[in-house]
C-alpha positions as CSV (number, residue, x, y, z in Angstrom):
1,M,31.4,-3.6,-10.8
2,K,30.3,-6.6,-12.1
3,R,29.2,-8.0,-8.6
4,E,27.1,-4.7,-8.3
5,R,26.0,-4.6,-12.3
6,G,24.6,-8.2,-11.3
7,R,22.8,-7.1,-8.2
8,T,22.1,-3.8,-9.8
9,R,19.7,-6.5,-12.6
10,R,18.5,-8.8,-9.5
11,W,16.6,-5.8,-7.8
12,R,15.3,-4.8,-11.0
13,M,14.0,-8.0,-12.0
14,I,12.6,-8.5,-8.1
15,A,10.6,-5.0,-8.6
16,A,9.8,-6.2,-11.5
17,V,8.3,-9.3,-10.5
18,A,6.9,-7.7,-7.2
19,V,4.3,-5.2,-10.1
20,V,3.9,-8.7,-12.0
21,A,2.0,-9.8,-9.3
22,A,1.1,-7.3,-7.4
23,V,-1.5,-6.9,-10.6
24,L,-2.1,-10.0,-10.3
25,A,-3.4,-10.0,-7.2
26,T,-5.9,-6.6,-7.8
27,V,-6.6,-8.5,-11.0
28,S,-8.2,-11.8,-8.9
29,G,-8.8,-10.3,-6.1
30,C,-6.5,-11.9,-4.1
31,P,-6.9,-10.0,-0.4
32,D,-3.3,-10.2,0.5
33,D,-0.1,-10.1,-0.6
34,S,-0.2,-13.8,-0.6
35,L,1.7,-13.9,-4.9
36,F,4.9,-12.3,-3.0
37,A,4.9,-13.4,-0.1
38,S,7.4,-15.7,-0.4
39,L,9.7,-13.9,-2.3
40,V,9.8,-11.5,0.1
41,H,10.8,-13.4,2.8
42,E,13.2,-14.6,0.7
43,D,14.6,-10.7,0.3
44,S,13.8,-10.4,3.9
45,E,16.1,-13.4,5.4
46,N,18.8,-11.9,2.4
47,G,19.4,-8.8,5.3
48,L,17.2,-6.6,3.1
49,R,15.3,-4.4,5.5
50,T,11.3,-3.8,5.7
51,Y,8.6,-1.5,6.6
52,A,4.8,-2.4,7.4
53,V,1.8,0.1,5.4
54,T,-0.4,0.3,8.0
55,Y,-4.0,1.4,7.3
56,D,-6.3,3.8,9.8
57,G,-10.0,4.2,9.4
58,N,-9.6,8.0,10.8
59,G,-13.2,7.6,12.4
60,A,-14.5,4.7,9.8
61,T,-18.2,3.8,11.3
62,S,-18.3,0.4,10.0
63,G,-16.0,-1.8,7.6
64,T,-12.0,-2.6,7.8
65,V,-8.8,-1.4,7.3
66,P,-7.1,-3.6,4.6
67,E,-3.9,-5.5,6.6
68,T,-0.7,-4.0,7.7
69,Q,1.4,-4.1,4.5
70,T,5.1,-5.2,4.1
71,K,7.6,-3.8,1.7
72,T,10.2,-4.3,0.9
73,E,14.0,-2.4,0.5
74,G,13.9,-0.8,-2.9
75,I,11.0,-2.4,-3.8
76,D,7.9,-0.3,-5.2
77,L,4.7,-1.3,-3.3
78,V,1.1,-1.5,-4.2
79,I,-0.8,1.0,-1.9
80,L,-5.0,-0.9,-1.4
81,G,-7.6,0.4,-2.3
82,N,-10.8,0.8,0.3
83,T,-10.7,-2.7,0.2
84,G,-12.8,-3.4,3.2
85,D,-15.3,-1.1,2.5
86,L,-15.1,1.7,5.1
87,T,-18.0,3.8,5.2
88,R,-18.3,7.0,7.5
89,M,-21.9,8.4,8.0
90,G,-22.1,11.4,6.4
91,D,-19.1,10.6,4.5
92,D,-17.5,9.1,1.6
93,F,-14.5,7.1,1.1
94,A,-11.8,9.7,-0.6
95,G,-8.7,7.6,-0.7
96,W,-5.9,7.7,2.2
97,N,-3.4,10.7,3.0
98,T,-0.7,10.4,5.2
99,S,-2.0,12.6,8.2
100,S,-5.1,12.3,9.5
101,D,-7.1,16.1,9.2
102,G,-5.9,15.1,5.2
103,S,-3.0,17.8,5.4
104,G,-0.2,15.4,4.1
105,T,0.4,13.5,1.2
106,D,-2.6,11.7,-0.9
107,Y,-2.7,8.1,-2.3
108,A,-5.4,6.3,-4.7
109,G,-5.6,3.2,-4.3
110,G,-3.4,1.9,-6.8
111,A,-1.0,3.8,-6.0
112,V,3.0,2.8,-6.4
113,Y,4.9,3.6,-2.6
114,S,8.5,4.1,-3.1
115,D,10.2,5.0,-0.3
116,D,11.6,2.8,3.0
117,T,10.1,3.9,5.7
118,D,7.1,2.8,7.7
119,L,4.1,4.7,7.0
120,T,0.7,4.9,7.7
121,L,-1.8,5.4,5.6
122,Y,-5.7,7.6,7.6
123,A,-8.6,6.5,5.9
124,K,-9.4,10.4,3.7
125,W,-13.4,11.1,4.9
126,M,-14.8,13.8,1.7
127,P,-18.8,15.6,3.3
128,L,-21.5,13.3,0.5
129,Y,-23.5,16.9,0.4
130,Q,-22.4,20.3,0.6
131,I,-24.2,23.3,2.5
132,G,-27.1,24.2,-0.9
133,D,-27.5,21.0,-1.8
């Protein structure tokens, strides 16, 4: 039981470091997970599973999707925003969704992803103009 408590404390500390690293990366304008990469690599070697969080432009006409992020088992991941300035003719970028048609779960940049599973996020688009504008 004592060993389990130590593991729990270790995971809480790792999660806290991950959140701080994500905030620092966002504030500093760091384009990737480099502040957190060494911690993820170390834990992956210890048998923890990792999961891919990929981004899809979903018909974007310019810009680039964020690079695939690696989520480590049991550690929350901060979802990226529109870091590559995706655009689509006639539409505004409105965040990410788990379904290409927008019917899934919405995620905004800075949202926390906790599930231990691979995830594809599709750009969500909203028309710039409505009929009658």
